C-alpha positions in Angstrom: -6.1 -12.7 -8.9 -8.7 -11.2 -7.0 -8.1 -8.1 -4.5 -11.2 -7.0 -2.6 -12.1 -3.5 -3.9 -10.1 -3.6 -6.8 -12.4 -6.1 -8.9 -11.9 -4.9 -12.5 -9.1 -2.6 -12.2 -6.3 -3.0 -14.5 -3.2 -4.4 -13.0 0.0 -2.4 -13.6 3.7 -3.4 -14.0 5.3 -3.1 -10.2 8.8 -4.3 -9.9 11.1 -4.7 -6.9 15.1 -4.6 -7.0 14.8 -6.9 -3.6 12.0 -9.2 -4.1 13.1 -11.2 -0.6 12.4 -7.8 1.2 9.5 -6.1 -0.5 6.6 -7.0 -2.7 4.2 -4.8 -4.4 0.9 -4.7 -6.6 -0.3 -1.7 -8.7 -3.7 -1.2 -10.0 -5.6 1.5 -12.1 -9.4 1.9 -11.7 -12.1 3.1 -14.0 -11.7 6.8 -13.0 -8.0 6.7 -13.5 -7.2 6.3 -9.8 -4.2 4.2 -9.0 -3.7 2.0 -5.9 -0.1 0.5 -4.8 0.0 -2.1 -2.2 3.4 -2.6 -0.9 4.2 -5.1 1.9 7.6 -5.3 3.9 8.3 -9.3 4.2 11.1 -8.7 6.7 11.6 -8.7 10.2 13.5 -5.2 10.3 12.4 -1.9 9.3 12.5 -1.1 5.5 13.0 2.0 3.5 11.6 1.9 0.1 12.2 4.5 -3.0 8.8 4.5 -5.0 9.5 5.4 -8.7 7.0 6.4 -11.2 4.2 7.1 -8.7 2.9 10.7 -7.8 4.7 12.7 -5.1 1.8 12.3 -2.3 -1.0 9.8 -1.9 -3.5 8.7 1.2 -1.8 6.0 2.9 -3.5 3.3 5.2 -1.0 1.1 7.3 -1.5 -2.1 8.6 1.1 -2.9 11.2 1.5 -4.0 14.8 0.1 -0.9 15.8 -3.0 -1.2 13.8 -3.4 -5.1 13.5 -5.9 -5.2 16.5 -8.3 -2.6 15.1 -7.9 -4.3 11.7 -8.8 -7.6 13.1 -11.4 -6.7 15.6 -13.0 -3.7 14.0 -12.5 -4.2 10.4 -15.3 -2.0 9.1 -14.0 0.9 11.3 -10.2 0.3 10.0 -11.7 0.3 6.7 -13.4 3.5 6.7 -10.9 5.5 8.7 -9.3 8.3 7.1 -6.0 7.4 5.2 -3.2 10.0 6.0 -1.9 12.0 3.2 1.8 11.3 2.8 4.9 11.9 0.6 5.5 8.6 -1.1 8.8 9.0 -2.9 10.6 7.5 0.0 8.5 5.3 2.3 9.5 3.4 5.6 7.7 0.4 6.6 7.9 -1.2 10.0 8.6 -4.9 10.2 6.2 -7.0 8.3 4.0 -3.8 7.4 1.6 -3.5 4.5 0.7 -0.1 3.1 -2.2 0.7 0.6 -1.5 4.0 -1.1 -4.5 5.7 -3.1 -3.3 8.1 -5.9 -4.5 10.3 -8.6 -3.0 9.5 -11.9 
């Protein structure tokens, strides 16, 4: 599997108790940084409880609200400052995907 920006990173165990509702991918980088990609696979808002992760991280969201920027200004979208958020409990909009950058 190849994920742009995570080449050479170690893939970590990432389990979901409701795999038809959400999916995730976790990776550890060479400087011990952690990235978690999480997707809401449903048409409804979804609340997730993340266990085993640090309490906060920098969250970049791809949703109905940010899709236009991501599609038509991808460089600008990718370099925009990700928001620091608590991540123990995460709310996702319908079909939203998030990237969470954390330090181990």
